[in-house]
Backbone as numpy.savetxt, mean C-alpha at the origin, in Angstrom:
# Nx Ny Nz CAx CAy CAz Cx Cy Cz
21.69 16.25 -18.89 20.54 15.37 -18.96 20.62 14.29 -17.89
21.81 13.79 -17.65 21.95 12.74 -16.63 21.62 13.27 -15.24
21.96 14.52 -14.98 21.63 15.12 -13.68 20.12 15.20 -13.49
19.41 15.58 -14.53 17.95 15.64 -14.45 17.37 14.25 -14.23
17.88 13.27 -14.94 17.39 11.90 -14.77 17.71 11.37 -13.37
18.81 11.83 -12.78 19.16 11.41 -11.43 18.12 11.85 -10.41
17.50 12.99 -10.63 16.44 13.46 -9.73 15.07 12.92 -10.14
14.88 12.71 -11.41 13.57 12.32 -11.92 13.25 10.84 -11.65
14.21 9.97 -11.82 13.95 8.53 -11.71 13.47 8.10 -10.32
14.13 8.50 -9.22 13.62 8.09 -7.90 12.20 8.58 -7.63
11.90 9.79 -8.10 10.55 10.31 -7.90 9.52 9.49 -8.68
9.86 9.10 -9.89 8.94 8.29 -10.69 8.74 6.91 -10.08
9.81 6.31 -9.56 9.68 4.99 -8.94 8.82 5.06 -7.68
8.98 6.11 -6.89 8.17 6.28 -5.69 6.70 6.51 -6.06
6.46 7.26 -7.12 5.10 7.53 -7.54 4.42 6.26 -8.02
5.15 5.40 -8.70 4.57 4.14 -9.18 4.13 3.27 -8.00
4.93 3.20 -6.96 4.56 2.42 -5.79 3.33 2.99 -5.11
3.23 4.31 -5.04 2.06 4.92 -4.42 0.79 4.67 -5.23
0.91 4.70 -6.55 -0.26 4.45 -7.40 -0.72 3.01 -7.24
0.22 2.08 -7.23 -0.14 0.67 -7.08 -0.80 0.43 -5.73
-0.24 1.00 -4.64 -0.85 0.77 -3.32 -2.19 1.50 -3.21
-2.36 2.62 -3.91 -3.64 3.33 -3.88 -4.73 2.54 -4.58
-4.37 1.71 -5.53 -5.35 0.89 -6.24 -5.53 -0.46 -5.54
-4.42 -1.08 -5.16 -4.48 -2.42 -4.58 -5.08 -2.43 -3.19
-4.78 -1.43 -2.37 -5.27 -1.40 -1.00 -6.80 -1.39 -0.90
-7.46 -0.42 -1.50 -8.92 -0.39 -1.43 -9.60 -1.59 -2.10
-9.02 -2.08 -3.20 -9.65 -3.23 -3.85 -9.50 -4.49 -2.99
-8.35 -4.63 -2.33 -8.17 -5.78 -1.42 -9.11 -5.67 -0.22
-9.28 -4.45 0.29 -10.20 -4.24 1.40 -11.63 -4.58 0.98
-12.01 -4.20 -0.23 -13.34 -4.52 -0.72 -13.57 -6.02 -0.83
-12.56 -6.74 -1.29 -12.67 -8.20 -1.37 -12.79 -8.84 0.01
-12.00 -8.35 0.96 -12.07 -8.89 2.33 -13.43 -8.61 2.95
-13.94 -7.39 2.76 -15.25 -7.04 3.32 -16.34 -7.88 2.68
-16.29 -8.07 1.37 -17.31 -8.84 0.67 -17.28 -10.31 1.09
-16.09 -10.84 1.30 -15.96 -12.27 1.60 -16.17 -12.58 3.09
-15.57 -11.74 3.96 -15.53 -12.09 5.39 -16.25 -11.10 6.30
-16.57 -9.92 5.80 -17.27 -8.93 6.60 -16.37 -7.80 7.06
-17.01 -6.78 7.61 -16.30 -5.58 8.01 -15.37 -5.81 9.19
-15.79 -6.60 10.16 -14.93 -6.83 11.32 -13.65 -7.57 10.94
-13.71 -8.46 9.98 -12.51 -9.16 9.51 -11.55 -8.18 8.84
-12.09 -7.20 8.12 -11.24 -6.20 7.47 -10.53 -5.35 8.51
-11.23 -4.98 9.57 -10.60 -4.22 10.64 -9.53 -5.05 11.34
-9.81 -6.32 11.59 -8.82 -7.20 12.22 -7.58 -7.33 11.33
-7.78 -7.48 10.04 -6.66 -7.57 9.10 -5.83 -6.29 9.13
-6.52 -5.15 9.20 -5.82 -3.86 9.25 -4.99 -3.74 10.52
-5.55 -4.13 11.65 -4.83 -4.06 12.92 -3.62 -4.99 12.89
-3.78 -6.19 12.39 -2.68 -7.15 12.35 -1.55 -6.64 11.46
-1.89 -6.13 10.28 -0.84 -5.63 9.39 -0.19 -4.37 9.95
-0.95 -3.53 10.65 -0.38 -2.34 11.27 0.61 -2.74 12.37
0.22 -3.68 13.22 1.12 -4.12 14.28 2.36 -4.79 13.72
2.21 -5.56 12.67 3.34 -6.23 12.07 4.30 -5.24 11.43
3.76 -4.21 10.78 4.66 -3.23 10.15 5.40 -2.41 11.20
4.79 -2.18 12.36 5.48 -1.44 13.43 6.49 -2.33 14.14
6.26 -3.62 14.19 7.18 -4.53 14.85 8.47 -4.67 14.07
8.40 -4.60 12.75 9.59 -4.81 11.94 10.45 -3.55 11.81
9.96 -2.40 12.27 10.75 -1.16 12.15 11.77 -1.06 13.25
């Protein structure tokens, strides 16, 4: 049973992160678009993309 849990737990933790980002990402984008407009959402996307590539 412990061997099965050793494979199951990391997969479940990764799936939880993907579900949260799948919900949080589009809802945050919708809030940015509603508040600041579409061009601000694109600028935010570019800035976060560049920042994530800089830290790798």
